[in-house]
py3Dmol code that shows the C-alpha trace and the ligand (Angstrom):
import py3Dmol

protein = """\
ATOM      1  CA  LYS A   1     -15.756  -3.676  12.143  1.00  0.00           C
ATOM      2  CA  PRO A   2     -12.851  -5.868  13.202  1.00  0.00           C
ATOM      3  CA  VAL A   3     -10.667  -3.043  14.423  1.00  0.00           C
ATOM      4  CA  ALA A   4      -8.145  -2.712  17.245  1.00  0.00           C
ATOM      5  CA  ASN A   5      -7.024   0.621  18.607  1.00  0.00           C
ATOM      6  CA  ILE A   6      -3.318   1.111  19.249  1.00  0.00           C
ATOM      7  CA  LEU A   7      -2.666   4.594  20.680  1.00  0.00           C
ATOM      8  CA  GLY A   8      -5.542   5.952  18.668  1.00  0.00           C
ATOM      9  CA  VAL A   9      -4.615   4.232  15.391  1.00  0.00           C
ATOM     10  CA  PRO A  10      -7.338   1.905  14.037  1.00  0.00           C
ATOM     11  CA  PHE A  11      -5.750  -1.374  12.934  1.00  0.00           C
ATOM     12  CA  THR A  12      -7.555  -4.210  11.233  1.00  0.00           C
ATOM     13  CA  THR A  13      -7.503  -7.359  13.358  1.00  0.00           C
ATOM     14  CA  ARG A  14      -7.720  -9.589  10.293  1.00  0.00           C
ATOM     15  CA  GLY A  15      -4.823 -11.950   9.780  1.00  0.00           C
ATOM     16  CA  PHE A  16      -2.871 -12.090   6.541  1.00  0.00           C
ATOM     17  CA  GLY A  17      -5.118 -14.465   4.579  1.00  0.00           C
ATOM     18  CA  GLU A  18      -8.313 -12.753   5.691  1.00  0.00           C
ATOM     19  CA  THR A  19      -6.881  -9.349   4.858  1.00  0.00           C
ATOM     20  CA  VAL A  20      -6.080 -10.448   1.315  1.00  0.00           C
ATOM     21  CA  THR A  21      -9.555 -11.945   0.845  1.00  0.00           C
ATOM     22  CA  HIS A  22     -11.173  -8.782   2.160  1.00  0.00           C
ATOM     23  CA  LEU A  23      -9.091  -6.457  -0.005  1.00  0.00           C
ATOM     24  CA  VAL A  24      -9.764  -8.538  -3.125  1.00  0.00           C
ATOM     25  CA  GLU A  25     -13.508  -8.340  -2.470  1.00  0.00           C
ATOM     26  CA  ARG A  26     -13.312  -4.605  -2.083  1.00  0.00           C
ATOM     27  CA  ILE A  27     -11.330  -4.243  -5.300  1.00  0.00           C
ATOM     28  CA  GLU A  28     -13.863  -6.378  -7.142  1.00  0.00           C
ATOM     29  CA  SER A  29     -16.706  -4.221  -5.918  1.00  0.00           C
ATOM     30  CA  GLY A  30     -14.900  -1.198  -7.329  1.00  0.00           C
ATOM     31  CA  GLU A  31     -14.107   0.482  -4.043  1.00  0.00           C
ATOM     32  CA  GLN A  32     -11.209   2.834  -3.562  1.00  0.00           C
ATOM     33  CA  MET A  33      -8.966   2.405  -0.588  1.00  0.00           C
ATOM     34  CA  HIS A  34      -5.664   3.542   0.784  1.00  0.00           C
ATOM     35  CA  VAL A  35      -3.951   0.640   2.502  1.00  0.00           C
ATOM     36  CA  LEU A  36      -1.356   1.781   5.013  1.00  0.00           C
ATOM     37  CA  THR A  37       1.097  -0.676   6.543  1.00  0.00           C
ATOM     38  CA  ALA A  38       1.872   0.776   9.938  1.00  0.00           C
ATOM     39  CA  ASN A  39       4.678  -0.012  12.364  1.00  0.00           C
ATOM     40  CA  PRO A  40       5.300   1.605  15.773  1.00  0.00           C
ATOM     41  CA  GLU A  41       7.015   4.601  14.146  1.00  0.00           C
ATOM     42  CA  ILE A  42       3.856   5.340  12.183  1.00  0.00           C
ATOM     43  CA  VAL A  43       1.781   5.079  15.373  1.00  0.00           C
ATOM     44  CA  MET A  44       4.100   7.556  17.114  1.00  0.00           C
ATOM     45  CA  LEU A  45       3.980   9.929  14.170  1.00  0.00           C
ATOM     46  CA  ALA A  46       0.171   9.823  14.157  1.00  0.00           C
ATOM     47  CA  ASN A  47       0.325  10.864  17.800  1.00  0.00           C
ATOM     48  CA  GLU A  48       2.658  13.779  17.115  1.00  0.00           C
ATOM     49  CA  ASN A  49       1.197  15.119  13.926  1.00  0.00           C
ATOM     50  CA  GLN A  50      -2.503  15.901  13.529  1.00  0.00           C
ATOM     51  CA  ALA A  51      -2.388  16.020   9.727  1.00  0.00           C
ATOM     52  CA  PHE A  52      -0.816  12.583   9.619  1.00  0.00           C
ATOM     53  CA  ARG A  53      -3.340  11.260  12.148  1.00  0.00           C
ATOM     54  CA  THR A  54      -6.130  12.256   9.773  1.00  0.00           C
ATOM     55  CA  ILE A  55      -4.428  10.367   6.928  1.00  0.00           C
ATOM     56  CA  VAL A  56      -4.109   7.267   9.086  1.00  0.00           C
ATOM     57  CA  GLU A  57      -7.724   7.474  10.234  1.00  0.00           C
ATOM     58  CA  GLN A  58      -8.896   7.522   6.627  1.00  0.00           C
ATOM     59  CA  ALA A  59      -6.791   4.545   5.576  1.00  0.00           C
ATOM     60  CA  TYR A  60      -7.163   0.784   5.957  1.00  0.00           C
ATOM     61  CA  VAL A  61      -4.353   0.198   8.437  1.00  0.00           C
ATOM     62  CA  VAL A  62      -2.610  -3.163   8.643  1.00  0.00           C
ATOM     63  CA  PRO A  63      -0.156  -4.224  11.361  1.00  0.00           C
ATOM     64  CA  ASP A  64       3.326  -4.176   9.853  1.00  0.00           C
ATOM     65  CA  GLY A  65       5.775  -4.943  12.602  1.00  0.00           C
ATOM     66  CA  ILE A  66       5.927  -7.274  15.548  1.00  0.00           C
ATOM     67  CA  GLY A  67       5.785  -4.234  17.857  1.00  0.00           C
ATOM     68  CA  ILE A  68       2.159  -3.718  16.861  1.00  0.00           C
ATOM     69  CA  VAL A  69       1.338  -7.362  17.588  1.00  0.00           C
ATOM     70  CA  TYR A  70       2.879  -6.998  21.067  1.00  0.00           C
ATOM     71  CA  ALA A  71       1.104  -3.704  21.735  1.00  0.00           C
ATOM     72  CA  ALA A  72      -2.190  -5.442  20.900  1.00  0.00           C
ATOM     73  CA  LYS A  73      -1.338  -8.340  23.190  1.00  0.00           C
ATOM     74  CA  TRP A  74      -0.577  -6.008  26.137  1.00  0.00           C
ATOM     75  CA  THR A  75      -3.875  -4.189  25.624  1.00  0.00           C
ATOM     76  CA  ASN A  76      -5.811  -7.423  25.173  1.00  0.00           C
ATOM     77  CA  GLN A  77      -6.787  -6.859  21.559  1.00  0.00           C
ATOM     78  CA  PRO A  78      -6.891  -9.589  18.890  1.00  0.00           C
ATOM     79  CA  ILE A  79      -4.078  -8.770  16.457  1.00  0.00           C
ATOM     80  CA  HIS A  80      -2.318 -12.096  16.092  1.00  0.00           C
ATOM     81  CA  GLU A  81       0.074 -11.640  13.206  1.00  0.00           C
ATOM     82  CA  ARG A  82       1.974  -9.148  11.119  1.00  0.00           C
ATOM     83  CA  VAL A  83       0.734  -8.224   7.672  1.00  0.00           C
ATOM     84  CA  THR A  84       3.687  -6.812   5.759  1.00  0.00           C
ATOM     85  CA  GLY A  85       3.862  -4.751   2.591  1.00  0.00           C
ATOM     86  CA  VAL A  86       6.114  -7.214   0.769  1.00  0.00           C
ATOM     87  CA  GLU A  87       3.753 -10.106   1.461  1.00  0.00           C
ATOM     88  CA  LEU A  88       0.687  -8.085   0.470  1.00  0.00           C
ATOM     89  CA  VAL A  89       2.308  -7.073  -2.813  1.00  0.00           C
ATOM     90  CA  GLU A  90       3.074 -10.730  -3.566  1.00  0.00           C
ATOM     91  CA  ALA A  91      -0.454 -11.905  -2.735  1.00  0.00           C
ATOM     92  CA  LEU A  92      -2.157  -9.057  -4.600  1.00  0.00           C
ATOM     93  CA  MET A  93       0.055  -9.609  -7.647  1.00  0.00           C
ATOM     94  CA  ALA A  94      -0.990 -13.266  -7.626  1.00  0.00           C
ATOM     95  CA  GLU A  95      -4.631 -12.082  -7.732  1.00  0.00           C
ATOM     96  CA  ALA A  96      -3.763  -9.607 -10.478  1.00  0.00           C
ATOM     97  CA  ASP A  97      -2.286 -12.511 -12.424  1.00  0.00           C
ATOM     98  CA  LYS A  98      -5.468 -14.577 -12.024  1.00  0.00           C
ATOM     99  CA  LYS A  99      -7.777 -11.695 -12.846  1.00  0.00           C
ATOM    100  CA  GLN A 100      -5.681  -9.755 -15.354  1.00  0.00           C
ATOM    101  CA  TRP A 101      -5.779  -6.595 -13.308  1.00  0.00           C
ATOM    102  CA  ASN A 102      -4.022  -3.383 -14.242  1.00  0.00           C
ATOM    103  CA  VAL A 103      -1.109  -2.471 -12.015  1.00  0.00           C
ATOM    104  CA  TYR A 104       0.991   0.697 -11.758  1.00  0.00           C
ATOM    105  CA  LEU A 105       4.303   0.871  -9.898  1.00  0.00           C
ATOM    106  CA  LEU A 106       5.556   4.229  -8.620  1.00  0.00           C
ATOM    107  CA  GLY A 107       8.721   4.830  -6.641  1.00  0.00           C
ATOM    108  CA  ALA A 108      12.318   3.754  -5.984  1.00  0.00           C
ATOM    109  CA  SER A 109      15.238   4.629  -8.282  1.00  0.00           C
ATOM    110  CA  PRO A 110      14.878   4.380 -12.080  1.00  0.00           C
ATOM    111  CA  GLU A 111      17.069   1.247 -12.185  1.00  0.00           C
ATOM    112  CA  VAL A 112      15.247  -0.469  -9.337  1.00  0.00           C
ATOM    113  CA  ILE A 113      11.747   0.210 -10.600  1.00  0.00           C
ATOM    114  CA  GLN A 114      12.575  -0.980 -14.110  1.00  0.00           C
ATOM    115  CA  LEU A 115      14.047  -4.205 -12.761  1.00  0.00           C
ATOM    116  CA  ALA A 116      11.158  -4.700 -10.318  1.00  0.00           C
ATOM    117  CA  ALA A 117       8.654  -4.273 -13.159  1.00  0.00           C
ATOM    118  CA  GLN A 118      10.559  -6.855 -15.251  1.00  0.00           C
ATOM    119  CA  LYS A 119      10.662  -9.367 -12.421  1.00  0.00           C
ATOM    120  CA  LEU A 120       6.981  -8.924 -11.639  1.00  0.00           C
ATOM    121  CA  GLU A 121       6.097  -9.329 -15.332  1.00  0.00           C
ATOM    122  CA  GLN A 122       8.048 -12.580 -15.445  1.00  0.00           C
ATOM    123  CA  ARG A 123       6.460 -13.943 -12.302  1.00  0.00           C
ATOM    124  CA  PHE A 124       2.914 -12.729 -12.973  1.00  0.00           C
ATOM    125  CA  PRO A 125       2.616 -12.752 -16.778  1.00  0.00           C
ATOM    126  CA  ASN A 126      -1.159 -12.260 -16.878  1.00  0.00           C
ATOM    127  CA  ALA A 127      -1.109  -9.173 -14.692  1.00  0.00           C
ATOM    128  CA  HIS A 128      -0.987  -5.988 -16.762  1.00  0.00           C
ATOM    129  CA  ILE A 129       1.774  -3.739 -15.532  1.00  0.00           C
ATOM    130  CA  VAL A 130       0.436  -0.724 -17.357  1.00  0.00           C
ATOM    131  CA  GLY A 131       3.168   1.638 -16.260  1.00  0.00           C
ATOM    132  CA  TYR A 132       5.906   2.430 -13.822  1.00  0.00           C
ATOM    133  CA  ARG A 133       8.142   5.315 -12.893  1.00  0.00           C
ATOM    134  CA  ASP A 134      10.736   6.165 -10.296  1.00  0.00           C
ATOM    135  CA  GLY A 135      10.002   8.062  -7.109  1.00  0.00           C
ATOM    136  CA  TYR A 136      12.394  10.961  -7.621  1.00  0.00           C
ATOM    137  CA  PHE A 137      10.380  13.679  -9.309  1.00  0.00           C
ATOM    138  CA  ARG A 138       9.821  17.393  -8.803  1.00  0.00           C
ATOM    139  CA  GLN A 139       6.622  18.762  -7.396  1.00  0.00           C
ATOM    140  CA  ASP A 140       5.813  20.444 -10.692  1.00  0.00           C
ATOM    141  CA  GLU A 141       5.800  17.003 -12.358  1.00  0.00           C
ATOM    142  CA  GLU A 142       3.191  15.578 -10.006  1.00  0.00           C
ATOM    143  CA  GLU A 143       0.095  16.676 -11.846  1.00  0.00           C
ATOM    144  CA  GLN A 144       1.251  14.944 -15.008  1.00  0.00           C
ATOM    145  CA  ILE A 145       2.190  11.795 -13.079  1.00  0.00           C
ATOM    146  CA  VAL A 146      -1.203  11.701 -11.378  1.00  0.00           C
ATOM    147  CA  GLN A 147      -2.952  12.122 -14.736  1.00  0.00           C
ATOM    148  CA  GLU A 148      -0.883   9.376 -16.313  1.00  0.00           C
ATOM    149  CA  ILE A 149      -1.768   6.966 -13.495  1.00  0.00           C
ATOM    150  CA  ALA A 150      -5.440   7.980 -13.556  1.00  0.00           C
ATOM    151  CA  SER A 151      -5.632   7.348 -17.308  1.00  0.00           C
ATOM    152  CA  LYS A 152      -4.697   3.685 -16.717  1.00  0.00           C
ATOM    153  CA  LYS A 153      -7.586   2.926 -14.343  1.00  0.00           C
ATOM    154  CA  THR A 154      -5.686   0.425 -12.241  1.00  0.00           C
ATOM    155  CA  GLN A 155      -6.883  -2.074  -9.693  1.00  0.00           C
ATOM    156  CA  LEU A 156      -3.512  -1.837  -7.948  1.00  0.00           C
ATOM    157  CA  LEU A 157      -1.231   1.148  -7.395  1.00  0.00           C
ATOM    158  CA  PHE A 158       1.904   0.515  -5.346  1.00  0.00           C
ATOM    159  CA  VAL A 159       3.899   3.539  -4.197  1.00  0.00           C
ATOM    160  CA  ALA A 160       7.411   3.264  -2.765  1.00  0.00           C
ATOM    161  CA  MET A 161       8.737   6.617  -1.610  1.00  0.00           C
ATOM    162  CA  GLY A 162       9.518   5.792   1.994  1.00  0.00           C
ATOM    163  CA  SER A 163       7.323   6.232   5.000  1.00  0.00           C
ATOM    164  CA  PRO A 164       5.502   8.567   5.691  1.00  0.00           C
ATOM    165  CA  LYS A 165       6.088  10.380   2.384  1.00  0.00           C
ATOM    166  CA  GLN A 166       4.412   7.682   0.270  1.00  0.00           C
ATOM    167  CA  ASP A 167       1.257   7.751   2.417  1.00  0.00           C
ATOM    168  CA  GLN A 168       1.109  11.545   2.490  1.00  0.00           C
ATOM    169  CA  TRP A 169       1.403  11.498  -1.289  1.00  0.00           C
ATOM    170  CA  LEU A 170      -1.354   8.911  -1.670  1.00  0.00           C
ATOM    171  CA  ALA A 171      -3.669  10.751   0.703  1.00  0.00           C
ATOM    172  CA  ARG A 172      -3.137  13.955  -1.233  1.00  0.00           C
ATOM    173  CA  TYR A 173      -3.974  12.450  -4.618  1.00  0.00           C
ATOM    174  CA  ARG A 174      -6.182   9.455  -3.797  1.00  0.00           C
ATOM    175  CA  ASP A 175      -9.334  11.075  -5.157  1.00  0.00           C
ATOM    176  CA  GLN A 176      -7.674  11.814  -8.504  1.00  0.00           C
ATOM    177  CA  LEU A 177      -5.724   8.603  -9.090  1.00  0.00           C
ATOM    178  CA  GLN A 178      -8.656   6.445 -10.220  1.00  0.00           C
ATOM    179  CA  ALA A 179      -6.990   3.413  -8.688  1.00  0.00           C
ATOM    180  CA  SER A 180      -8.844   0.920  -6.553  1.00  0.00           C
ATOM    181  CA  LEU A 181      -6.263  -0.290  -4.043  1.00  0.00           C
ATOM    182  CA  MET A 182      -3.476   2.212  -3.338  1.00  0.00           C
ATOM    183  CA  MET A 183      -0.709   1.161  -1.016  1.00  0.00           C
ATOM    184  CA  GLY A 184       2.611   2.538   0.175  1.00  0.00           C
ATOM    185  CA  VAL A 185       5.121  -0.295  -0.048  1.00  0.00           C
ATOM    186  CA  GLY A 186       8.383   1.138   1.364  1.00  0.00           C
ATOM    187  CA  GLY A 187      11.436  -0.838   0.278  1.00  0.00           C
ATOM    188  CA  THR A 188       9.457  -3.578  -1.492  1.00  0.00           C
ATOM    189  CA  PHE A 189      10.700  -2.756  -5.013  1.00  0.00           C
ATOM    190  CA  ASP A 190      14.285  -2.869  -3.764  1.00  0.00           C
ATOM    191  CA  VAL A 191      13.555  -6.344  -2.374  1.00  0.00           C
ATOM    192  CA  ILE A 192      11.828  -7.548  -5.555  1.00  0.00           C
ATOM    193  CA  SER A 193      14.537  -6.212  -7.867  1.00  0.00           C
ATOM    194  CA  GLY A 194      17.415  -7.619  -5.788  1.00  0.00           C
TER     195      GLY A 194
END
"""
ligand_1 = """\
25
UDP
N 12.183 6.651 -2.404
C 11.681 7.319 -3.520
N 11.579 8.687 -3.475
C 11.937 9.407 -2.389
C 12.418 8.717 -1.248
C 12.520 7.334 -1.287
O 11.341 6.705 -4.513
O 11.828 10.628 -2.422
C 12.251 5.189 -2.463
C 13.602 4.566 -2.188
O 14.377 4.573 -3.362
C 13.217 3.170 -1.771
C 11.823 3.325 -1.174
O 11.446 4.671 -1.450
O 13.070 2.342 -2.902
C 11.700 3.050 0.298
O 12.676 3.731 0.983
P 13.015 3.330 2.485
O 13.458 1.920 2.516
O 13.870 4.405 3.046
O 11.549 3.417 3.095
P 10.975 2.995 4.508
O 11.613 1.674 4.854
O 11.316 4.114 5.426
O 9.525 2.879 4.234
"""
view = py3Dmol.view(width=600, height=400)
view.addModel(protein, "pdb")
view.setStyle({"model": 0}, {"cartoon": {"style": "trace"}})
view.addModel(ligand_1, "xyz")
view.setStyle({"model": 1}, {"stick": {}})
view.zoomTo()
view.show()
């Protein structure tokens, strides 16, 4: 496996284009995966918190942040470029548009997520945005949200609730969500809607 180890966190060494190709193949073969874009803060957190380390170890971790590229360079490991959440969302939405995938968007404020969904629908008209909702809900609403997402059987599920909350949430529910690629996307919906 093309993996580099940065303070115990297993990062893919694939560059951006290769990462997209690889993820698309895995989606098409019906696999489930939690993609985690990790910067140095995430690496530090994985070193402080055993529960979070386990989440990271079970995810497909991509290098989000130039600090990770430098850390690889200093330890003589072949991570040559950043792979950011915003860019992955763009590239995966382009695939969704080609292949008419189902997509669910979870997170950000109600206004932001509605606008982000509209913009993505305009830009990728053949992708099916089968649902969206904001990221400010109570814990007793989670079961219903998870069921709603699972009922849509999506190829893509993007979750923006900030880091590490979004990845803890995905790890907790990944086996119930019936989504193929699940990824925490941080402030991406704010960027897309703006
Ligand atoms: N967010 C959310 N629910 C929360 C906390 C945050 O939906 O409980 C959203 C927030 O509105 C923003 C996104 O998560 O759209 C990312 O937040 P931030 O930029 O703070 O994340 P980070 O850059 O730390 O990943």
